[in-house]
One Martini backbone bead per residue (centre of mass of N, CA, C, O) as a GRO file, in nm:
protein
  323
    1MET     BB    1  -7.277  -1.382  -1.967
    2GLU     BB    2  -7.323  -1.609  -1.723
    3SER     BB    3  -7.185  -1.684  -1.458
    4HIS     BB    4  -6.995  -1.981  -1.336
    5ARG     BB    5  -6.968  -2.177  -1.032
    6VAL     BB    6  -6.775  -2.425  -0.901
    7PRO     BB    7  -6.636  -2.596  -0.646
    8ASN     BB    8  -6.414  -2.673  -0.842
    9ASP     BB    9  -6.153  -2.482  -0.978
   10ASP     BB   10  -6.063  -2.686  -1.212
   11SER     BB   11  -6.361  -2.655  -1.377
   12GLU     BB   12  -6.307  -2.385  -1.472
   13GLN     BB   13  -6.366  -2.163  -1.743
   14VAL     BB   14  -6.207  -1.995  -2.031
   15SER     BB   15  -6.282  -1.787  -2.259
   16PRO     BB   16  -6.160  -1.589  -2.537
   17ARG     BB   17  -6.348  -1.396  -2.419
   18VAL     BB   18  -6.266  -1.142  -2.261
   19GLY     BB   19  -6.374  -1.190  -1.917
   20ILE     BB   20  -6.515  -1.475  -1.973
   21ARG     BB   21  -6.706  -1.731  -1.828
   22ALA     BB   22  -6.767  -2.064  -1.911
   23ARG     BB   23  -6.950  -2.306  -1.941
   24PRO     BB   24  -6.872  -2.625  -2.002
   25ASP     BB   25  -7.116  -2.641  -2.239
   26SER     BB   26  -6.995  -2.418  -2.404
   27ASP     BB   27  -6.934  -2.246  -2.732
   28ALA     BB   28  -6.763  -1.977  -2.665
   29ALA     BB   29  -6.466  -2.063  -2.773
   30GLN     BB   30  -6.515  -1.908  -3.073
   31ALA     BB   31  -6.505  -1.633  -2.971
   32PRO     BB   32  -6.409  -1.332  -3.042
   33CYS     BB   33  -6.260  -1.054  -3.010
   34LYS     BB   34  -6.439  -0.717  -2.996
   35LEU     BB   35  -6.233  -0.517  -3.051
   36LYS     BB   36  -6.175  -0.205  -3.163
   37ILE     BB   37  -6.014  -0.046  -3.457
   38ALA     BB   38  -5.878   0.217  -3.583
   39SER     BB   39  -5.818   0.335  -3.923
   40ASP     BB   40  -5.694   0.576  -3.747
   41CYS     BB   41  -5.414   0.785  -3.628
   42GLU     BB   42  -5.201   1.011  -3.518
   43MET     BB   43  -4.934   0.835  -3.510
   44PHE     BB   44  -4.924   0.753  -3.808
   45ASN     BB   45  -4.877   1.075  -3.912
   46ILE     BB   46  -4.609   1.147  -3.711
   47ILE     BB   47  -4.428   0.942  -3.726
   48LYS     BB   48  -4.083   0.806  -3.750
   49LEU     BB   49  -3.948   0.562  -3.920
   50GLY     BB   50  -3.716   0.321  -3.859
   51LYS     BB   51  -3.551   0.050  -3.763
   52GLN     BB   52  -3.540  -0.268  -3.762
   53LEU     BB   53  -3.573  -0.510  -3.485
   54GLY     BB   54  -3.773  -0.731  -3.608
   55GLU     BB   55  -3.909  -1.069  -3.685
   56GLY     BB   56  -4.197  -1.262  -3.774
   57ALA     BB   57  -4.458  -1.435  -3.881
   58TYR     BB   58  -4.670  -1.157  -3.880
   59GLY     BB   59  -4.411  -0.947  -3.857
   60CYS     BB   60  -4.289  -0.632  -3.729
   61VAL     BB   61  -4.019  -0.428  -3.569
   62PHE     BB   62  -4.000  -0.090  -3.486
   63GLN     BB   63  -3.837   0.201  -3.479
   64ALA     BB   64  -3.944   0.527  -3.348
   65LEU     BB   65  -4.042   0.872  -3.384
   66TRP     BB   66  -4.186   1.112  -3.149
   67PRO     BB   67  -4.174   1.438  -3.199
   68LYS     BB   68  -4.371   1.566  -2.986
   69HIS     BB   69  -4.179   1.412  -2.745
   70HIS     BB   70  -3.889   1.315  -2.826
   71LYS     BB   71  -3.927   0.995  -2.873
   72PHE     BB   72  -3.880   0.651  -2.851
   73ILE     BB   73  -4.041   0.386  -3.017
   74VAL     BB   74  -4.269   0.117  -3.094
   75VAL     BB   75  -4.350  -0.075  -3.387
   76LYS     BB   76  -4.617  -0.307  -3.444
   77LYS     BB   77  -4.653  -0.514  -3.728
   78ILE     BB   78  -4.951  -0.687  -3.836
   79ARG     BB   79  -5.051  -0.912  -4.045
   80VAL     BB   80  -5.354  -0.923  -4.248
   81ALA     BB   81  -5.480  -1.143  -4.491
   82GLU     BB   82  -5.772  -1.119  -4.431
   83HIS     BB   83  -6.057  -1.005  -4.401
   84ILE     BB   84  -6.092  -0.752  -4.165
   85ALA     BB   85  -6.399  -0.787  -4.075
   86LYS     BB   86  -6.350  -1.068  -3.934
   87MET     BB   87  -6.110  -1.104  -3.735
   88ARG     BB   88  -6.011  -1.441  -3.718
   89SER     BB   89  -5.728  -1.452  -3.713
   90LYS     BB   90  -5.466  -1.523  -3.527
   91GLN     BB   91  -5.315  -1.252  -3.553
   92SER     BB   92  -5.557  -1.072  -3.495
   93GLN     BB   93  -5.637  -1.176  -3.209
   94GLU     BB   94  -5.355  -1.129  -3.069
   95ALA     BB   95  -5.356  -0.821  -3.124
   96LEU     BB   96  -5.613  -0.758  -2.974
   97ASN     BB   97  -5.539  -0.878  -2.706
   98GLU     BB   98  -5.293  -0.704  -2.654
   99ILE     BB   99  -5.450  -0.425  -2.665
  100GLN     BB  100  -5.645  -0.489  -2.431
  101MET     BB  101  -5.443  -0.521  -2.218
  102LEU     BB  102  -5.253  -0.271  -2.230
  103THR     BB  103  -5.472  -0.046  -2.190
  104ASN     BB  104  -5.511  -0.158  -1.862
  105LEU     BB  105  -5.184  -0.148  -1.809
  106HIS     BB  106  -5.016  -0.007  -1.512
  107HIS     BB  107  -4.651  -0.056  -1.479
  108PRO     BB  108  -4.316  -0.053  -1.434
  109ASN     BB  109  -4.312  -0.385  -1.543
  110ILE     BB  110  -4.483  -0.277  -1.799
  111VAL     BB  111  -4.536  -0.215  -2.095
  112LYS     BB  112  -4.616   0.058  -2.288
  113TYR     BB  113  -4.916   0.202  -2.415
  114PHE     BB  114  -5.041   0.421  -2.672
  115ASP     BB  115  -5.140   0.284  -2.957
  116SER     BB  116  -5.374   0.210  -3.241
  117CYS     BB  117  -5.406   0.065  -3.586
  118LEU     BB  118  -5.549   0.052  -3.921
  119ASN     BB  119  -5.379  -0.062  -4.218
  120LYS     BB  120  -5.249  -0.069  -4.508
  121GLY     BB  121  -5.070  -0.249  -4.693
  122GLU     BB  122  -4.807  -0.278  -4.940
  123ASP     BB  123  -4.956  -0.543  -5.032
  124ASP     BB  124  -5.210  -0.768  -5.136
  125GLY     BB  125  -5.454  -0.614  -4.988
  126SER     BB  126  -5.369  -0.591  -4.707
  127HIS     BB  127  -5.336  -0.563  -4.354
  128GLU     BB  128  -5.242  -0.359  -4.060
  129ILE     BB  129  -5.143  -0.371  -3.735
  130HIS     BB  130  -5.072  -0.110  -3.515
  131ILE     BB  131  -4.836  -0.089  -3.238
  132TYR     BB  132  -4.772   0.139  -2.976
  133MET     BB  133  -4.460   0.147  -2.787
  134GLU     BB  134  -4.231   0.110  -2.573
  135TYR     BB  135  -3.894   0.170  -2.558
  136MET     BB  136  -3.619  -0.071  -2.521
  137ASN     BB  137  -3.287  -0.033  -2.574
  138GLN     BB  138  -3.197  -0.359  -2.506
  139GLY     BB  139  -3.428  -0.530  -2.525
  140SER     BB  140  -3.414  -0.849  -2.478
  141ILE     BB  141  -3.274  -1.087  -2.287
  142ARG     BB  142  -3.219  -1.270  -2.522
  143GLN     BB  143  -3.048  -1.058  -2.678
  144LEU     BB  144  -2.837  -1.020  -2.459
  145MET     BB  145  -2.736  -1.324  -2.465
  146ASP     BB  146  -2.652  -1.327  -2.759
  147ARG     BB  147  -2.419  -1.101  -2.697
  148PHE     BB  148  -2.316  -1.188  -2.375
  149GLY     BB  149  -2.448  -1.416  -2.249
  150PRO     BB  150  -2.501  -1.539  -1.965
  151PHE     BB  151  -2.639  -1.487  -1.632
  152ARG     BB  152  -2.467  -1.577  -1.319
  153ASN     BB  153  -2.520  -1.345  -1.155
  154GLU     BB  154  -2.709  -1.320  -0.873
  155GLU     BB  155  -2.778  -1.021  -0.866
  156VAL     BB  156  -2.901  -1.028  -1.135
  157LEU     BB  157  -3.106  -1.254  -1.113
  158ALA     BB  158  -3.264  -1.121  -0.871
  159ASN     BB  159  -3.341  -0.860  -1.009
  160TYR     BB  160  -3.505  -0.988  -1.238
  161ALA     BB  161  -3.701  -1.165  -1.062
  162ARG     BB  162  -3.824  -0.922  -0.895
  163GLN     BB  163  -3.948  -0.773  -1.153
  164ILE     BB  164  -4.120  -1.002  -1.267
  165LEU     BB  165  -4.291  -1.037  -1.008
  166ASN     BB  166  -4.411  -0.762  -1.004
  167GLY     BB  167  -4.556  -0.794  -1.268
  168LEU     BB  168  -4.715  -1.052  -1.194
  169ASN     BB  169  -4.858  -0.954  -0.942
  170TYR     BB  170  -5.012  -0.738  -1.093
  171LEU     BB  171  -5.158  -0.908  -1.306
  172HIS     BB  172  -5.301  -1.106  -1.088
  173THR     BB  173  -5.461  -0.861  -0.959
  174GLN     BB  174  -5.597  -0.803  -1.262
  175ASN     BB  175  -5.664  -1.108  -1.387
  176VAL     BB  176  -5.387  -1.176  -1.530
  177ILE     BB  177  -5.247  -1.408  -1.762
  178HIS     BB  178  -4.979  -1.429  -1.954
  179GLY     BB  179  -4.860  -1.728  -2.096
  180ASP     BB  180  -4.532  -1.614  -2.190
  181ILE     BB  181  -4.274  -1.668  -2.007
  182LYS     BB  182  -3.968  -1.524  -2.127
  183ALA     BB  183  -3.688  -1.371  -2.242
  184ALA     BB  184  -3.823  -1.269  -2.510
  185ASN     BB  185  -4.057  -1.122  -2.311
  186ILE     BB  186  -3.818  -0.937  -2.177
  187LEU     BB  187  -3.739  -0.617  -2.107
  188THR     BB  188  -3.473  -0.367  -2.146
  189ASP     BB  189  -3.237  -0.134  -2.023
  190SER     BB  190  -2.973   0.060  -1.920
  191ASN     BB  191  -3.103   0.026  -1.603
  192ALA     BB  192  -3.235  -0.269  -1.567
  193THR     BB  193  -3.506  -0.251  -1.662
  194ILE     BB  194  -3.817  -0.449  -1.628
  195LYS     BB  195  -4.037  -0.578  -1.886
  196LEU     BB  196  -4.335  -0.690  -1.981
  197SER     BB  197  -4.430  -0.873  -2.282
  198ASP     BB  198  -4.635  -1.010  -2.484
  199PHE     BB  199  -4.998  -1.036  -2.487
  200GLY     BB  200  -5.127  -1.264  -2.682
  201ALA     BB  201  -5.154  -1.510  -2.450
  202SER     BB  202  -5.342  -1.371  -2.277
  203LYS     BB  203  -5.567  -1.356  -1.976
  204ILE     BB  204  -5.880  -1.287  -1.846
  205VAL     BB  205  -6.006  -1.356  -1.509
  206ASP     BB  206  -6.286  -1.391  -1.389
  207GLY     BB  207  -6.343  -1.376  -1.038
  208ILE     BB  208  -6.102  -1.321  -0.880
  209PRO     BB  209  -5.996  -1.262  -0.589
  210ALA     BB  210  -5.848  -1.021  -0.417
  211ASP     BB  211  -5.776  -1.241  -0.224
  212LEU     BB  212  -5.466  -1.430  -0.266
  213GLU     BB  213  -5.504  -1.657  -0.046
  214VAL     BB  214  -5.701  -1.736  -0.279
  215SER     BB  215  -5.667  -1.994  -0.535
  216TYR     BB  216  -5.798  -1.977  -0.865
  217SER     BB  217  -5.603  -2.155  -1.082
  218GLY     BB  218  -5.818  -2.330  -1.245
  219ARG     BB  219  -5.788  -2.305  -1.600
  220PHE     BB  220  -5.906  -2.269  -1.912
  221PHE     BB  221  -5.805  -2.286  -2.240
  222ASP     BB  222  -5.841  -2.294  -2.583
  223ASN     BB  223  -5.523  -2.331  -2.591
  224ASN     BB  224  -5.175  -2.408  -2.636
  225ARG     BB  225  -5.003  -2.168  -2.557
  226GLY     BB  226  -4.701  -2.055  -2.603
  227SER     BB  227  -4.400  -2.215  -2.480
  228LEU     BB  228  -4.303  -2.522  -2.457
  229TYR     BB  229  -4.040  -2.508  -2.249
  230TRP     BB  230  -4.223  -2.327  -2.039
  231MET     BB  231  -4.438  -2.516  -1.978
  232ALA     BB  232  -4.672  -2.642  -1.771
  233PRO     BB  233  -4.780  -2.948  -1.699
  234GLU     BB  234  -5.093  -2.878  -1.728
  235ILE     BB  235  -5.067  -2.789  -2.024
  236LEU     BB  236  -4.941  -3.036  -2.165
  237CYS     BB  237  -5.182  -3.232  -2.019
  238GLY     BB  238  -5.464  -3.080  -2.055
  239GLU     BB  239  -5.502  -2.880  -1.800
  240PRO     BB  240  -5.568  -2.678  -1.595
  241TYR     BB  241  -5.486  -2.311  -1.581
  242GLY     BB  242  -5.279  -2.031  -1.432
  243ARG     BB  243  -5.098  -1.842  -1.237
  244ARG     BB  244  -4.895  -2.073  -1.162
  245SER     BB  245  -4.785  -2.099  -1.454
  246ASP     BB  246  -4.608  -1.845  -1.441
  247ILE     BB  247  -4.416  -1.961  -1.225
  248TRP     BB  248  -4.295  -2.195  -1.389
  249ALA     BB  249  -4.174  -2.002  -1.608
  250LEU     BB  250  -3.989  -1.856  -1.423
  251GLY     BB  251  -3.806  -2.079  -1.359
  252CYS     BB  252  -3.727  -2.134  -1.651
  253THR     BB  253  -3.605  -1.849  -1.699
  254ILE     BB  254  -3.374  -1.858  -1.501
  255ILE     BB  255  -3.228  -2.088  -1.641
  256GLU     BB  256  -3.197  -1.944  -1.907
  257ILE     BB  257  -3.024  -1.703  -1.796
  258ALA     BB  258  -2.794  -1.896  -1.675
  259THR     BB  259  -2.737  -2.065  -1.963
  260GLY     BB  260  -2.866  -1.966  -2.260
  261LYS     BB  261  -3.100  -2.184  -2.248
  262HIS     BB  262  -3.330  -2.372  -2.268
  263PRO     BB  263  -3.447  -2.555  -2.000
  264TRP     BB  264  -3.418  -2.851  -2.174
  265GLU     BB  265  -3.139  -2.872  -2.326
  266SER     BB  266  -2.966  -3.040  -2.127
  267ASP     BB  267  -3.189  -3.291  -2.159
  268GLU     BB  268  -3.258  -3.345  -2.468
  269VAL     BB  269  -3.507  -3.200  -2.553
  270THR     BB  270  -3.708  -3.210  -2.883
  271ASP     BB  271  -4.009  -3.303  -2.806
  272LEU     BB  272  -4.332  -3.324  -2.700
  273ASP     BB  273  -4.337  -3.629  -2.610
  274ASN     BB  274  -4.093  -3.614  -2.423
  275LEU     BB  275  -4.190  -3.383  -2.243
  276LYS     BB  276  -4.449  -3.526  -2.141
  277GLN     BB  277  -4.313  -3.763  -2.012
  278ARG     BB  278  -4.146  -3.601  -1.805
  279MET     BB  279  -4.404  -3.487  -1.668
  280LEU     BB  280  -4.526  -3.764  -1.583
  281ASP     BB  281  -4.244  -3.831  -1.414
  282GLU     BB  282  -4.168  -3.568  -1.260
  283GLN     BB  283  -3.959  -3.388  -1.409
  284LEU     BB  284  -3.674  -3.161  -1.417
  285PRO     BB  285  -3.506  -2.935  -1.509
  286SER     BB  286  -3.192  -2.843  -1.513
  287ILE     BB  287  -3.002  -2.712  -1.264
  288PRO     BB  288  -2.754  -2.509  -1.215
  289PRO     BB  289  -2.480  -2.598  -1.011
  290GLU     BB  290  -2.383  -2.293  -0.951
  291LEU     BB  291  -2.602  -2.248  -0.774
  292SER     BB  292  -2.715  -2.149  -0.501
  293PRO     BB  293  -2.918  -2.265  -0.259
  294ILE     BB  294  -3.113  -2.018  -0.273
  295ALA     BB  295  -3.156  -2.011  -0.579
  296ARG     BB  296  -3.245  -2.318  -0.597
  297ASP     BB  297  -3.496  -2.280  -0.418
  298PHE     BB  298  -3.643  -2.072  -0.603
  299VAL     BB  299  -3.670  -2.269  -0.847
  300LEU     BB  300  -3.814  -2.496  -0.702
  301SER     BB  301  -4.063  -2.333  -0.605
  302CYS     BB  302  -4.162  -2.312  -0.903
  303LEU     BB  303  -4.103  -2.643  -0.978
  304LYS     BB  304  -4.396  -2.760  -0.926
  305HIS     BB  305  -4.605  -3.000  -1.054
  306HIS     BB  306  -4.803  -2.911  -0.837
  307LYS     BB  307  -4.973  -2.609  -0.842
  308SER     BB  308  -5.061  -2.588  -0.542
  309GLN     BB  309  -4.730  -2.581  -0.447
  310ARG     BB  310  -4.720  -2.304  -0.561
  311PRO     BB  311  -4.655  -1.997  -0.535
  312LEU     BB  312  -4.715  -1.688  -0.530
  313ALA     BB  313  -4.599  -1.398  -0.621
  314LYS     BB  314  -4.628  -1.244  -0.341
  315ASP     BB  315  -4.464  -1.468  -0.196
  316LEU     BB  316  -4.195  -1.475  -0.354
  317LEU     BB  317  -4.114  -1.174  -0.270
  318ASN     BB  318  -4.006  -1.319   0.018
  319HIS     BB  319  -3.768  -1.447  -0.086
  320LYS     BB  320  -3.427  -1.452  -0.012
  321PHE     BB  321  -3.313  -1.417  -0.295
  322ILE     BB  322  -3.488  -1.107  -0.325
  323ALA     BB  323  -3.535  -0.954  -0.040
   0.00000   0.00000   0.00000
């Protein structure tokens, strides 16, 4: 498909076909990702599956041993209910999208991808997509908070924020928008290393200039993916969004880590309509009062209602809170 640029960056669209920008009148928005997955792979035959680490709507996550390298890894199994040749179900497309993203991403703050394959499920004639990834032995920050409570120490908050931003800055220079930043999608280990994970809602945006002083942040996605309480105003209001939407989600995530609650829970926001109205009224989620002025300024820098006013990830890395 021929790319098309219009003068106003907010009017450019992104089709779900990864890496392709669609004309405004294009019907390419229904095109699925065409990544092919092998029906067998070496890892399926040699790994030793261990305990289950978690379960979601579409599958389970297991710890496994990779004997060849004597290391623990994670196996994400995604159930594919309909005929695998079509590969059009939501769970199939998100799995393919995550694989395509992870295959090309290499950074200390991005979870490592090893391999993937397609296998028959254990029942009802279904199939499973298996994704083999790096094991982070402390799980997600969300799981850490469930065990130990919120992290109010600002040295910890700053360390987490710095590493998340390093990961985001790398993604954005690779033309990737994560689209679902929150504590549940940020993994850690015993050394407090932070890695971004769960790229099912991510998108590659073709044509972003390498010079990030210029921000073509206005982009359409095929639907409002991600997680409701971390979504930027432009997403909830059905407007174009892009890299700076990840920055809003970062601000919400710092609130989440400092309170142990979703960012709008203290404001008693319980449904989409109420949240949309607060966005239209340009309200912000409550910032914990115990945060220092410099930490509060960092969060407020992320939570600008007008996306053009939010800094890019590379600029936030110079903020005094984390510098």
